[in-house]
C-alpha positions as CSV (number, residue, x, y, z in Angstrom):
1,M,0.0,0.0,0.0
2,S,1.2,3.4,-0.8
3,V,-0.8,5.3,1.8
4,K,-1.8,4.6,5.4
5,L,-5.5,4.0,5.2
6,N,-8.1,5.5,7.4
7,T,-9.6,2.6,9.4
8,N,-12.7,4.5,10.7
9,V,-15.1,1.9,9.1
10,K,-18.2,3.7,10.5
11,E,-17.3,7.0,8.7
12,R,-16.3,5.2,5.5
13,D,-19.5,3.1,5.4
14,E,-21.6,6.3,5.9
15,I,-20.0,7.7,2.8
16,I,-20.5,4.6,0.7
17,F,-23.7,3.1,2.1
18,G,-25.3,6.0,3.9
19,S,-25.0,4.2,7.3
20,Y,-22.9,1.6,9.1
21,D,-24.2,-1.8,9.9
22,E,-21.6,-4.6,10.5
23,S,-24.3,-7.2,9.9
24,H,-24.4,-6.3,6.2
25,Y,-20.9,-7.6,5.7
26,L,-20.7,-11.1,4.3
27,H,-19.0,-13.7,6.5
28,E,-15.7,-13.0,4.7
29,G,-15.9,-9.3,5.8
30,I,-16.8,-8.0,2.4
31,R,-19.7,-5.7,1.5
32,D,-20.5,-4.9,-2.2
33,F,-21.6,-1.5,-3.4
34,S,-22.8,0.0,-6.7
35,N,-23.8,3.4,-8.1
36,L,-21.1,5.3,-6.1
37,P,-21.0,8.9,-7.6
38,I,-17.9,11.1,-8.0
39,E,-18.8,13.1,-4.9
40,A,-18.5,10.0,-2.7
41,L,-15.3,9.0,-4.5
42,E,-13.7,12.4,-3.8
43,K,-14.5,12.1,-0.1
44,L,-13.1,8.6,0.1
45,F,-9.9,9.7,-1.5
46,E,-9.7,12.9,0.5
47,L,-10.1,11.0,3.8
48,N,-7.6,8.3,2.9
49,F,-10.1,5.4,2.7
50,V,-8.7,4.3,-0.7
51,D,-5.2,3.4,-1.7
52,P,-4.8,5.0,-5.1
53,D,-2.5,2.2,-6.3
54,A,-4.9,-0.6,-5.1
55,K,-6.3,-2.9,-7.8
56,H,-8.8,-5.8,-7.8
57,N,-7.4,-8.6,-9.9
58,T,-7.0,-7.3,-13.4
59,A,-9.0,-4.1,-12.9
60,P,-7.4,-0.6,-13.3
61,S,-6.0,1.0,-10.2
62,S,-8.3,3.0,-7.8
63,K,-6.7,6.2,-9.1
64,E,-7.4,5.3,-12.7
65,F,-11.1,4.7,-11.8
66,F,-11.2,8.0,-10.0
67,D,-9.6,9.9,-12.8
68,F,-12.0,8.4,-15.3
69,V,-15.1,9.3,-13.3
70,K,-13.8,12.7,-12.5
71,K,-13.5,13.3,-16.2
72,Y,-16.9,11.7,-17.0
73,P,-19.0,12.4,-13.8
74,R,-22.1,10.7,-15.1
75,Y,-20.5,7.4,-14.4
76,T,-20.8,5.6,-11.1
77,V,-18.4,3.0,-9.6
78,Q,-19.1,-0.4,-8.2
79,G,-16.9,-2.4,-6.0
80,F,-16.5,-3.7,-2.4
81,A,-15.3,-2.6,1.0
82,T,-13.6,-4.9,3.5
83,S,-13.8,-4.9,7.2
84,T,-10.8,-4.4,9.4
85,N,-11.1,-8.1,10.3
86,R,-9.7,-9.0,6.8
87,S,-6.1,-9.6,6.1
88,Y,-6.4,-6.7,3.7
89,Y,-8.5,-3.7,4.4
90,G,-9.8,-1.1,2.0
91,V,-12.2,-0.1,-0.7
92,F,-11.7,-1.8,-4.1
93,F,-13.3,-0.8,-7.4
94,T,-14.6,-3.5,-9.8
95,G,-16.4,-1.6,-12.5
96,V,-18.3,1.5,-13.8
97,E,-21.6,2.2,-15.3
98,K,-23.4,5.1,-16.8
99,E,-27.0,6.2,-17.1
100,G,-27.8,7.8,-20.4
101,D,-26.1,8.0,-23.8
102,L,-22.6,8.4,-24.9
103,D,-21.5,12.1,-24.8
104,N,-18.8,11.9,-27.4
105,L,-16.4,9.6,-29.2
106,D,-13.5,10.6,-26.9
107,E,-15.5,9.2,-24.0
108,L,-16.0,5.9,-25.8
109,A,-12.2,5.8,-26.7
110,D,-11.3,6.4,-23.0
111,F,-13.8,3.8,-21.8
112,A,-12.4,1.2,-24.2
113,K,-8.8,2.0,-23.4
114,L,-9.2,1.7,-19.7
115,F,-11.9,-1.0,-19.4
116,G,-11.6,-2.9,-22.7
117,H,-10.1,-5.9,-20.9
118,A,-12.9,-6.2,-18.4
119,D,-14.5,-9.7,-17.7
120,E,-17.9,-8.2,-18.5
121,L,-18.1,-5.4,-21.0
122,H,-21.2,-3.7,-22.5
123,A,-20.1,-0.8,-24.6
124,E,-23.7,-0.2,-25.8
125,N,-24.8,0.8,-22.3
126,L,-21.3,1.8,-21.0
127,Y,-20.9,-0.8,-18.3
128,C,-17.9,-2.9,-17.3
129,W,-17.1,-5.3,-14.4
130,F,-13.9,-7.0,-13.4
131,D,-14.2,-10.4,-11.6
């Protein structure tokens, strides 16, 4: 990890999920999320809840997800958060999706360049997911 992560799970989960409830974590200490907007991403990075260099399997880094959604704020991010009981703690991004139509061809090119190797890819509705 390149940063010391903030381990205040209650505050982190309030940003991601709107509230904290330990019972929502799977038995492995993982909780999935989707539709996370740029405003929440900014707050997570600002408060050091995300390691910018972290990657989930073959997905781009957290910073690459952030930069893409910052540039194209109509996208939201999906991923998972881990509890402090895990051997690795943090917030990990596994995909993006967008409501609405493509804004321009540069957007499609950036989407394909960053996410073209996703395990699940739907360019027609601008969705990707990394297993």
